[in-house]
N, C-alpha and C positions, 0 to 999 in steps of 0.2 A: 504493500500500499504505499503509494509515495507521499511523502510528507514535505512538499517543497514550498508550497504557498504559504506567504505569510499571513498568519490568522487574523492580524489587525486589520487587513484590507479586505476580508471576507465578508460577504453580506451574510445575514442571517439564516438563510435557507441553505445556503452553501456549507456553512459551518455545521449546521444540524445534521446535513446528509453525511458530511465527513464522520461526524460524532457517532451516528447510527451504524456506518459501516466498522467504525472502530468497536463499538459495542459488540457486533455481530462476530467480528473476528476473535474478540475476547471470549465471548460466549462458546466459541466453537471448540477453545481449548485446544487447537494444534500448533501453538506458538512457542517459542524457545522462551525461558525467562527473560531474556534480554528483549526481544522482541515484545513480548507483552509489557513489559515495565515501560518501554518507550512508547508503546501504544497508550498505555494507561495516562503516561504524562501528557501526550498529546491531548487525549481525550479531556482530561482535566482543563487543559488551557482552552480548548473549544468550548467547554461547558461554561468556564468563566466568561469568556467572549460572547456566547449567546445570551448569558445572564445580564451583561453589561448592556447589550444591545435591547434586549426587552424592558430593562429598567429606563433606558433614555425613552423608548416609546410610552412608556407607562407615565413617566413625567409629561411628555407632551400632551398626552389624553387628559391628564388630571388638568390642565392648563385651559382646557375648552369647558366652557360652563354653558349649557343650553339655555336658550330664552324660551318664555312662554309661546313666542310667535313662531316658534320653529327655528329661528336663526341660531347662530353660535356666537359667543363672546369669547376673547382670548382673556384669560386672567392674567394679571400680573405675576411674575415670577414671585414676589415677595408674599403674595397671597396664596399659593399654593401650599397645601397641607401635605408634607410628605410621611 
């Protein structure tokens, strides 16, 4: 499984896809200890990246405040409760 692409440059879907492949490879149990260890580390890095991307989207969504007339209002960052 090639691990050449920089994780920080990955979109969420791409990182999640690679993470799912790593989980499958680890579940199959046919890897050497070194391969499994390397994949586990890469998987944790991918998981952390996906979590960071999701948190960023969540923050953006929390800044959107619906109005009664159906439009949306962007809440100022200081007003957002995290």
